[in-house]
Every structure is written in C-alpha cells, then in structure tokens.
Steps between C-alpha positions, in 0.01 A plus 500: 500500500200694372533730204531869586171678463478835338440794730141628478585826327319656205710458182364833377539738795682300762231532766400201714245267345245294691328172428142539367415161351531130597422213266433132572728287281253210517172662392603841376285703743647845545445731796581870475526736799734636756702231672676530831864573468765470766848639520618147405332538162703818443839341566733465203537158341853481635379566858217252468739232374740563787213489753381172354844347522538624857157354588581165343830496694294512817589865561850379567782716370738203548279270287460767232875556495557128445240485226602817319875509555473862635657589829328603818581870455368509140174329603459722804549811286243376247259424781550845655427663157191285458374600845564866427321478167198330660487759777508781245220340298292447812555856622413631158167310506425633844569854389269455197221382732551799728480741202181335380352520846579873512337542160191308608466722809537812294818602677679534162388559143528245219782707351687497833447123533631440146806716572564315825470163321746615237756587766492143637 
C-alpha cells in the first residue's frame, strides 16, 4: 500500500498548485517549467491509493474484496465515487480550456475569464 499523497492545494490560500520543477536524484539537474497535468494528478491521495489497489487486483472487484476484506457493495460504492470525482476533474479541465480559448479569441475579457475560472 502506498502512502497517501497530499492533495495539491496551496497551504496559504487553498487554491490548486501545479508542479513547476523536476530534479534528478542522481546528478541533481533541475528543470523548471510548466509540466503536463492530467485529472489523475488532481485525484486525492485516498482515491489514488484505491485506484492503485484496484489496478493491482486486475480491475477485479472480487480480488480487491478478498485482498481488502471489504464487501462488493463497499468497493462498488468507492469505485463509483472515484469515477464521479475523475469525471468532475476532467470536465473542470475541459471548461478551463474552453474559457481560455474564448479569452484568446477575444470573445471575453480577462476579468470575465478570471470570474468564470473562479466559478469552476
């Protein structure tokens, strides 16, 4: 079982944080920039851990139930919540892209784009 990872939220204001640096453990080279994120990188540590356990169980609810001691219904409910969480994250990312496209085309102002992003 992997340790739960902390959600990527700013400890100061609570907004989402994004990765901006990667470091090589062997030679110490550091690269800074904007790195591709996916909705998977936005999942909570608890959801990532559950997804990993489900993957390692061969995507079998029965195998996961045997390994974890949880019943089918409990696992199915967790899986349904995970799916819903992933869908929401993916839809949120798509909505952000649409807002940025509108801003780029001049269809909305920067203020309107910022307000739309805040509502997401």
